[in-house]
N, C-alpha and C positions, 0 to 999 in steps of 0.2 A: 197331626190331627189335633185340633183345638177342641175345646168344650163346645158341644152343640146342645143347647138347652132344650129339654123336652123330648129328645129323641132317645128311645130305648129299644133294645132288641132283647126280647124275653127277660125283662126286668134288669137288663144290664145297660147302664147309662153309656151313651156314646161319648167317650172322652179318652184322652191319652193314657190315663192310668189303667183303663180297662181294655186296652188294645189286645193283649194276649187272650183274655176271656172271649172277646168278640171274634177273634180269628178262629177259635174253636167252634163257634156257633154259626159262622157265616162263610159260605163258599163262594167263589167267584169264577164265572165263565167269561173268558176273554173274547173280544171281537176277532183278533188276529191269531187265534189258536194257541199261541204261547206254549209250544212243545219243544222238546229237545230232539232234533231230527235223527241223531245217530244212536238213540236209545230205542228199545222196543216199546210197543204199546204198554205192556205190563210194567216195564221199568218207569215209564212216564207216569202211569197211574200211581205207582208206589211213591213217587216224588210228592204226591199230594199229602202223604203222611209225615213228611220230614218235619213239619211244624210241631209234631207231637213227640219228636225224638230229642234226646239229649245231644248236645254238641259232641260228646265223646262216644256216643253209642248210636250209630245210624243203621244198624242191621235190622232187617225186617223179619218178623216171626212168621211161622207157618200160617197162623191165624190171619195176619195182615195180608199175606200173599193170597190166601183164600178169599178175603174180602175184595181184594183187587180183581181177582178172577170173576167174582160175582158181579162187580160193577161193570166190568168189560162185557159180560154176558148181557146185562140189562140194556146196554146201548147197542147191542148187536154186532160186536167185534170179536166174538170168540175165535173165529177162524184167523184173525189177524193178531192175536195176542202176542206172538213172538216175532212179528214183523217190525222192521225199523219204521219209525214214524215218518221219516222223509220219503217213504215209498207209498204213503197213503194219499187219498184224494182229500180235498178240502173238507168235505162232509165227514169223512172218516176221522180226520184230525179233530173236528169239532166234537164228534162222538167221544173221542179219547179224552178231550177236555172235560166233558160232562162226567165221564167215568172217574176222572181224577178228583172231581168235586164230590161225587157220590161216596167214594171210599172214605172221605172225611166225615160222612154222616152229619152234615150241617142241618141246623133248624131252618136256615134261610139261604137261598141261592140268589146271588146278584148276577144277572146275565147282561153284559154290555154288548148290545147289537150282535147277538149270537148267530144271526143269519145274514148279516150284511154282505158277506163274501161268498154266498151260496146261491145256486140257481133255485127257482121256485119249488121244484119237486123236493130237493134236499132241504130247503128251508122248512117246508111242512113236516118232513120227517124229523128234523131236529126239534121243532116246536111240539110235535106229537110226543117225543120222548120226554120233554120237559113237562108236558101236561100229565103224562103217565106218572112221573115222579111226584108231582103235586098230588094227584089223586090217590096213589097207592101208599105213599110214605107220609103224606101230610106236610111235606116240605113247602114252605112259603117260597114262591119264586117271584122275584121282582125283575122284570125284563124291560130293558130300554130298547124300544123298537121305533124306527122311523116309518115303517110300513103300516099305515092305519088298517089296511085289510087284515093283516095278521093280528094286530092288537084287538080288533073287533071279533075275529074268529076264535082267539085263544084266551083273551083276557077276562077276568072276573071284575076288575076295576081298572079304569083307565084314567090316568092323570095326564092331561095335555098341557105342555108348558111352551110359552112363546115369550121371548124377550125377558126371560127370568121370572115370569109371572104365570101362575096357574090360570089357564083358560077354560079347562074342563076337568071335572072330577066326578066320575060317576060310572054307571054300568056301560058296557059296550053298546054301540048303536048298530043294529042289524039292518 
């Protein structure tokens, strides 16, 4: 990451020297779920906390385990908490990914095409969860979506880019 002039996240300048600070403030939801299949949902969520751990001490406290359970509850996977992730549906895997980010308690969540691999019903459920997180926690969610229908339904601000240039920057069109 090189220096990006003018871009700041909560008064932290986006540059290589601030990478660790930024990682504590920004969570990332991946398009392709990015889970470890042979671990349980709870274990995968706890992995989200590894960035806060010392290289020599990677054990999780009771408080951290409780936070993981709360995040799993928020995304509706309580009954799957001890299930191996490779036994989950795509929508459930994406919910686990959201819980992994929630346990980090970020100020900003970047979501890269979080519904591209999901059917329309599950896509709306995932976007409803992200909307709830934004409304109840005040977390800023920046979501890369190619489906204009979803952007209009869920977005507060839409930035349309084509050929590397901003084509639209404004409120959703209904």
